[in-house]
PDB file with one MODEL, atoms N, CA, C and O in Angstrom:
MODEL        1
ATOM      1  N   UNK A   1       0.645  -1.205  -0.153  1.00  0.00           N
ATOM      2  CA  UNK A   1      -0.231   0.206   0.324  1.00  0.00           C
ATOM      3  C   UNK A   1       0.793   1.249   0.117  1.00  0.00           C
ATOM      4  O   UNK A   1       0.425   2.315  -0.375  1.00  0.00           O
ATOM      5  N   UNK A   2       2.295   1.038   0.498  1.00  0.00           N
ATOM      6  CA  UNK A   2       3.038   2.306   0.847  1.00  0.00           C
ATOM      7  C   UNK A   2       3.877   2.733  -0.473  1.00  0.00           C
ATOM      8  O   UNK A   2       4.637   3.688  -0.638  1.00  0.00           O
ATOM      9  N   UNK A   3       3.403   1.496  -1.527  1.00  0.00           N
ATOM     10  CA  UNK A   3       4.237   2.141  -3.033  1.00  0.00           C
ATOM     11  C   UNK A   3       2.983   2.628  -4.014  1.00  0.00           C
ATOM     12  O   UNK A   3       3.163   3.184  -5.098  1.00  0.00           O
ATOM     13  N   UNK A   4       1.594   2.301  -3.404  1.00  0.00           N
ATOM     14  CA  UNK A   4       0.530   2.262  -4.276  1.00  0.00           C
ATOM     15  C   UNK A   4       0.237   4.022  -4.421  1.00  0.00           C
ATOM     16  O   UNK A   4       0.034   4.680  -5.441  1.00  0.00           O
ATOM     17  N   UNK A   5       0.332   4.623  -2.440  1.00  0.00           N
ATOM     18  CA  UNK A   5      -0.165   5.916  -2.878  1.00  0.00           C
ATOM     19  C   UNK A   5       0.987   6.886  -3.439  1.00  0.00           C
ATOM     20  O   UNK A   5       0.511   7.884  -3.979  1.00  0.00           O
ATOM     21  N   UNK A   6       2.177   6.837  -3.440  1.00  0.00           N
ATOM     22  CA  UNK A   6       2.953   7.601  -4.143  1.00  0.00           C
ATOM     23  C   UNK A   6       2.927   7.381  -5.517  1.00  0.00           C
ATOM     24  O   UNK A   6       3.223   8.348  -6.219  1.00  0.00           O
ATOM     25  N   UNK A   7       2.558   6.018  -6.224  1.00  0.00           N
ATOM     26  CA  UNK A   7       2.347   5.987  -7.489  1.00  0.00           C
ATOM     27  C   UNK A   7       1.302   6.481  -8.100  1.00  0.00           C
ATOM     28  O   UNK A   7       1.220   6.627  -9.319  1.00  0.00           O
ATOM     29  N   UNK A   8       0.172   6.855  -7.023  1.00  0.00           N
ATOM     30  CA  UNK A   8      -1.158   7.578  -7.725  1.00  0.00           C
ATOM     31  C   UNK A   8      -1.100   8.997  -7.531  1.00  0.00           C
ATOM     32  O   UNK A   8      -1.961   9.718  -8.036  1.00  0.00           O
ATOM     33  N   UNK A   9      -0.087   9.497  -6.789  1.00  0.00           N
ATOM     34  CA  UNK A   9      -0.016  11.133  -6.526  1.00  0.00           C
ATOM     35  C   UNK A   9       1.117  11.390  -7.635  1.00  0.00           C
ATOM     36  O   UNK A   9       1.140  12.577  -7.961  1.00  0.00           O
ATOM     37  N   UNK A  10       2.032  10.623  -8.279  1.00  0.00           N
ATOM     38  CA  UNK A  10       3.120  10.936  -9.271  1.00  0.00           C
ATOM     39  C   UNK A  10       2.118  11.067 -10.276  1.00  0.00           C
ATOM     40  O   UNK A  10       1.917  12.222 -10.654  1.00  0.00           O
ATOM     41  N   UNK A  11       1.206   9.851 -10.981  1.00  0.00           N
ATOM     42  CA  UNK A  11      -0.212   9.875 -12.198  1.00  0.00           C
ATOM     43  C   UNK A  11      -0.905  10.794 -11.932  1.00  0.00           C
ATOM     44  O   UNK A  11      -1.700  10.997 -12.850  1.00  0.00           O
ATOM     45  N   UNK A  12      -1.081  11.899 -10.608  1.00  0.00           N
ATOM     46  CA  UNK A  12      -2.012  12.612 -10.735  1.00  0.00           C
ATOM     47  C   UNK A  12      -3.303  12.241 -10.294  1.00  0.00           C
ATOM     48  O   UNK A  12      -4.143  13.118 -10.093  1.00  0.00           O
ATOM     49  N   UNK A  13      -3.517  11.247 -10.149  1.00  0.00           N
ATOM     50  CA  UNK A  13      -4.717  10.246  -9.611  1.00  0.00           C
ATOM     51  C   UNK A  13      -5.356  11.254  -7.922  1.00  0.00           C
ATOM     52  O   UNK A  13      -6.498  11.252  -7.463  1.00  0.00           O
ATOM     53  N   UNK A  14      -4.522  11.749  -7.557  1.00  0.00           N
ATOM     54  CA  UNK A  14      -4.887  11.902  -6.037  1.00  0.00           C
ATOM     55  C   UNK A  14      -5.439  13.913  -6.377  1.00  0.00           C
ATOM     56  O   UNK A  14      -4.615  14.820  -6.496  1.00  0.00           O
ATOM     57  N   UNK A  15      -6.882  14.082  -6.449  1.00  0.00           N
ATOM     58  CA  UNK A  15      -6.964  15.495  -7.202  1.00  0.00           C
ATOM     59  C   UNK A  15      -7.236  16.351  -5.541  1.00  0.00           C
ATOM     60  O   UNK A  15      -7.119  17.577  -5.557  1.00  0.00           O
ATOM     61  N   UNK A  16      -7.470  15.892  -4.635  1.00  0.00           N
ATOM     62  CA  UNK A  16      -7.511  16.378  -3.307  1.00  0.00           C
ATOM     63  C   UNK A  16      -6.429  16.247  -2.636  1.00  0.00           C
ATOM     64  O   UNK A  16      -5.454  15.696  -3.148  1.00  0.00           O
ATOM     65  N   UNK A  17      -6.404  16.732  -1.365  1.00  0.00           N
ATOM     66  CA  UNK A  17      -5.291  16.123  -0.107  1.00  0.00           C
ATOM     67  C   UNK A  17      -5.938  15.151   0.464  1.00  0.00           C
ATOM     68  O   UNK A  17      -6.194  15.295   1.660  1.00  0.00           O
ATOM     69  N   UNK A  18      -6.359  13.957  -0.194  1.00  0.00           N
ATOM     70  CA  UNK A  18      -7.079  12.878   0.695  1.00  0.00           C
ATOM     71  C   UNK A  18      -6.580  11.391  -0.040  1.00  0.00           C
ATOM     72  O   UNK A  18      -6.051  11.272  -1.145  1.00  0.00           O
ATOM     73  N   UNK A  19      -6.795  10.714   0.572  1.00  0.00           N
ATOM     74  CA  UNK A  19      -6.360   9.249   0.313  1.00  0.00           C
ATOM     75  C   UNK A  19      -7.759   8.413   0.582  1.00  0.00           C
ATOM     76  O   UNK A  19      -8.288   8.187   1.670  1.00  0.00           O
ATOM     77  N   UNK A  20      -8.161   8.056  -0.620  1.00  0.00           N
ATOM     78  CA  UNK A  20      -9.703   7.696  -0.370  1.00  0.00           C
ATOM     79  C   UNK A  20      -9.095   5.948  -0.592  1.00  0.00           C
ATOM     80  O   UNK A  20      -8.042   5.791  -1.210  1.00  0.00           O
ATOM     81  N   UNK A  21      -9.742   4.902  -0.121  1.00  0.00           N
ATOM     82  CA  UNK A  21      -9.674   3.678   0.165  1.00  0.00           C
ATOM     83  C   UNK A  21     -10.835   3.095  -1.215  1.00  0.00           C
ATOM     84  O   UNK A  21     -11.933   2.671  -0.857  1.00  0.00           O
ATOM     85  N   UNK A  22     -10.560   3.114  -2.445  1.00  0.00           N
ATOM     86  CA  UNK A  22     -11.459   3.300  -3.571  1.00  0.00           C
ATOM     87  C   UNK A  22     -10.967   2.311  -4.562  1.00  0.00           C
ATOM     88  O   UNK A  22      -9.753   2.130  -4.657  1.00  0.00           O
ATOM     89  N   UNK A  23     -11.853   1.612  -5.356  1.00  0.00           N
ATOM     90  CA  UNK A  23     -11.043   0.811  -6.633  1.00  0.00           C
ATOM     91  C   UNK A  23     -10.050   0.985  -7.314  1.00  0.00           C
ATOM     92  O   UNK A  23      -9.424   0.054  -7.822  1.00  0.00           O
ATOM     93  N   UNK A  24      -9.713   2.341  -7.446  1.00  0.00           N
ATOM     94  CA  UNK A  24      -8.578   2.993  -7.871  1.00  0.00           C
ATOM     95  C   UNK A  24      -7.286   2.543  -7.272  1.00  0.00           C
ATOM     96  O   UNK A  24      -6.513   1.928  -8.007  1.00  0.00           O
ATOM     97  N   UNK A  25      -6.958   2.764  -6.053  1.00  0.00           N
ATOM     98  CA  UNK A  25      -6.142   2.565  -4.961  1.00  0.00           C
ATOM     99  C   UNK A  25      -6.069   0.716  -4.913  1.00  0.00           C
ATOM    100  O   UNK A  25      -4.983   0.160  -5.077  1.00  0.00           O
ATOM    101  N   UNK A  26      -6.860   0.219  -4.765  1.00  0.00           N
ATOM    102  CA  UNK A  26      -6.967  -0.858  -4.412  1.00  0.00           C
ATOM    103  C   UNK A  26      -6.397  -1.955  -5.855  1.00  0.00           C
ATOM    104  O   UNK A  26      -5.865  -3.060  -5.749  1.00  0.00           O
ATOM    105  N   UNK A  27      -6.786  -1.070  -7.361  1.00  0.00           N
ATOM    106  CA  UNK A  27      -6.442  -2.001  -8.270  1.00  0.00           C
ATOM    107  C   UNK A  27      -4.589  -1.620  -8.241  1.00  0.00           C
ATOM    108  O   UNK A  27      -3.796  -2.549  -8.082  1.00  0.00           O
ATOM    109  N   UNK A  28      -4.234  -0.577  -8.366  1.00  0.00           N
ATOM    110  CA  UNK A  28      -2.927   0.132  -8.021  1.00  0.00           C
ATOM    111  C   UNK A  28      -2.237  -1.025  -7.030  1.00  0.00           C
ATOM    112  O   UNK A  28      -1.396  -1.875  -7.325  1.00  0.00           O
ATOM    113  N   UNK A  29      -2.824  -0.782  -5.880  1.00  0.00           N
ATOM    114  CA  UNK A  29      -1.837  -2.210  -4.852  1.00  0.00           C
ATOM    115  C   UNK A  29      -1.534  -3.027  -5.259  1.00  0.00           C
ATOM    116  O   UNK A  29      -0.376  -3.435  -5.355  1.00  0.00           O
ATOM    117  N   UNK A  30      -3.328  -3.915  -5.928  1.00  0.00           N
ATOM    118  CA  UNK A  30      -2.710  -5.123  -6.551  1.00  0.00           C
ATOM    119  C   UNK A  30      -2.030  -5.747  -7.335  1.00  0.00           C
ATOM    120  O   UNK A  30      -1.732  -6.940  -7.380  1.00  0.00           O
ATOM    121  N   UNK A  31      -1.625  -4.353  -8.376  1.00  0.00           N
ATOM    122  CA  UNK A  31      -0.655  -4.644  -9.352  1.00  0.00           C
ATOM    123  C   UNK A  31       0.787  -4.886  -8.710  1.00  0.00           C
ATOM    124  O   UNK A  31       1.641  -5.581  -9.261  1.00  0.00           O
ATOM    125  N   UNK A  32       0.991  -4.148  -7.313  1.00  0.00           N
ATOM    126  CA  UNK A  32       2.208  -4.341  -6.442  1.00  0.00           C
ATOM    127  C   UNK A  32       2.334  -5.211  -5.916  1.00  0.00           C
ATOM    128  O   UNK A  32       3.484  -5.634  -5.799  1.00  0.00           O
ATOM    129  N   UNK A  33       1.450  -5.799  -5.437  1.00  0.00           N
ATOM    130  CA  UNK A  33       1.127  -6.876  -4.862  1.00  0.00           C
ATOM    131  C   UNK A  33       1.463  -8.217  -5.768  1.00  0.00           C
ATOM    132  O   UNK A  33       2.490  -8.832  -5.481  1.00  0.00           O
ATOM    133  N   UNK A  34       0.553  -8.740  -6.961  1.00  0.00           N
ATOM    134  CA  UNK A  34       1.276  -9.554  -7.730  1.00  0.00           C
ATOM    135  C   UNK A  34       2.398  -9.335  -8.221  1.00  0.00           C
ATOM    136  O   UNK A  34       2.798 -10.266  -8.920  1.00  0.00           O
ATOM    137  N   UNK A  35       3.348  -8.128  -8.105  1.00  0.00           N
ATOM    138  CA  UNK A  35       4.633  -8.354  -8.466  1.00  0.00           C
ATOM    139  C   UNK A  35       5.489  -9.014  -7.534  1.00  0.00           C
ATOM    140  O   UNK A  35       6.499  -9.554  -7.983  1.00  0.00           O
ATOM    141  N   UNK A  36       5.285  -9.053  -6.480  1.00  0.00           N
ATOM    142  CA  UNK A  36       6.221  -9.479  -5.570  1.00  0.00           C
ATOM    143  C   UNK A  36       5.548 -11.005  -4.741  1.00  0.00           C
ATOM    144  O   UNK A  36       6.252 -11.807  -4.129  1.00  0.00           O
ATOM    145  N   UNK A  37       4.392 -11.088  -4.882  1.00  0.00           N
ATOM    146  CA  UNK A  37       3.771 -12.000  -4.168  1.00  0.00           C
ATOM    147  C   UNK A  37       4.654 -13.897  -4.284  1.00  0.00           C
ATOM    148  O   UNK A  37       5.146 -14.562  -5.195  1.00  0.00           O
ATOM    149  N   UNK A  38       4.482 -14.045  -3.151  1.00  0.00           N
ATOM    150  CA  UNK A  38       4.776 -15.704  -3.311  1.00  0.00           C
ATOM    151  C   UNK A  38       3.600 -16.526  -3.918  1.00  0.00           C
ATOM    152  O   UNK A  38       2.667 -16.116  -4.609  1.00  0.00           O
ATOM    153  N   UNK A  39       3.849 -17.666  -3.530  1.00  0.00           N
ATOM    154  CA  UNK A  39       2.435 -18.518  -3.804  1.00  0.00           C
ATOM    155  C   UNK A  39       1.757 -18.705  -2.585  1.00  0.00           C
ATOM    156  O   UNK A  39       0.562 -18.887  -2.817  1.00  0.00           O
ATOM    157  N   UNK A  40       2.105 -18.748  -0.977  1.00  0.00           N
ATOM    158  CA  UNK A  40       1.640 -18.674   0.260  1.00  0.00           C
ATOM    159  C   UNK A  40       1.052 -17.231   0.505  1.00  0.00           C
ATOM    160  O   UNK A  40       0.361 -17.046   1.507  1.00  0.00           O
ATOM    161  N   UNK A  41       1.290 -16.261  -0.325  1.00  0.00           N
ATOM    162  CA  UNK A  41       0.557 -15.174   0.164  1.00  0.00           C
ATOM    163  C   UNK A  41      -0.812 -14.417  -0.417  1.00  0.00           C
ATOM    164  O   UNK A  41      -1.131 -14.419  -1.605  1.00  0.00           O
ATOM    165  N   UNK A  42      -1.514 -13.804   0.598  1.00  0.00           N
ATOM    166  CA  UNK A  42      -2.905 -13.289   0.206  1.00  0.00           C
ATOM    167  C   UNK A  42      -2.369 -11.638   0.444  1.00  0.00           C
ATOM    168  O   UNK A  42      -1.518 -11.068   1.127  1.00  0.00           O
ATOM    169  N   UNK A  43      -3.168 -11.353  -0.320  1.00  0.00           N
ATOM    170  CA  UNK A  43      -3.624  -9.660  -0.123  1.00  0.00           C
ATOM    171  C   UNK A  43      -4.221  -9.067   0.337  1.00  0.00           C
ATOM    172  O   UNK A  43      -5.160  -8.455  -0.172  1.00  0.00           O
ATOM    173  N   UNK A  44      -3.672  -9.038   2.125  1.00  0.00           N
ATOM    174  CA  UNK A  44      -4.696  -8.561   3.127  1.00  0.00           C
ATOM    175  C   UNK A  44      -4.431  -7.107   3.154  1.00  0.00           C
ATOM    176  O   UNK A  44      -3.406  -6.571   3.574  1.00  0.00           O
ATOM    177  N   UNK A  45      -5.524  -6.505   2.634  1.00  0.00           N
ATOM    178  CA  UNK A  45      -5.675  -4.975   2.245  1.00  0.00           C
ATOM    179  C   UNK A  45      -6.110  -4.415   3.776  1.00  0.00           C
ATOM    180  O   UNK A  45      -5.529  -3.373   4.082  1.00  0.00           O
ATOM    181  N   UNK A  46      -6.985  -4.916   4.720  1.00  0.00           N
ATOM    182  CA  UNK A  46      -7.438  -4.381   5.367  1.00  0.00           C
ATOM    183  C   UNK A  46      -6.497  -4.822   6.583  1.00  0.00           C
ATOM    184  O   UNK A  46      -6.693  -4.368   7.711  1.00  0.00           O
TER     185      UNK A  46
ENDMDL
END
């Protein structure tokens, strides 16, 4: 999640001074997670 937020800011996806737990954030998180996960890992978002 720590990598997803700066990525969204750099891409201009944060229109306000807020980070919302929304589909755009979750999608970006899942891309980072998929790149580093091992077979037994699970995406524990909460």
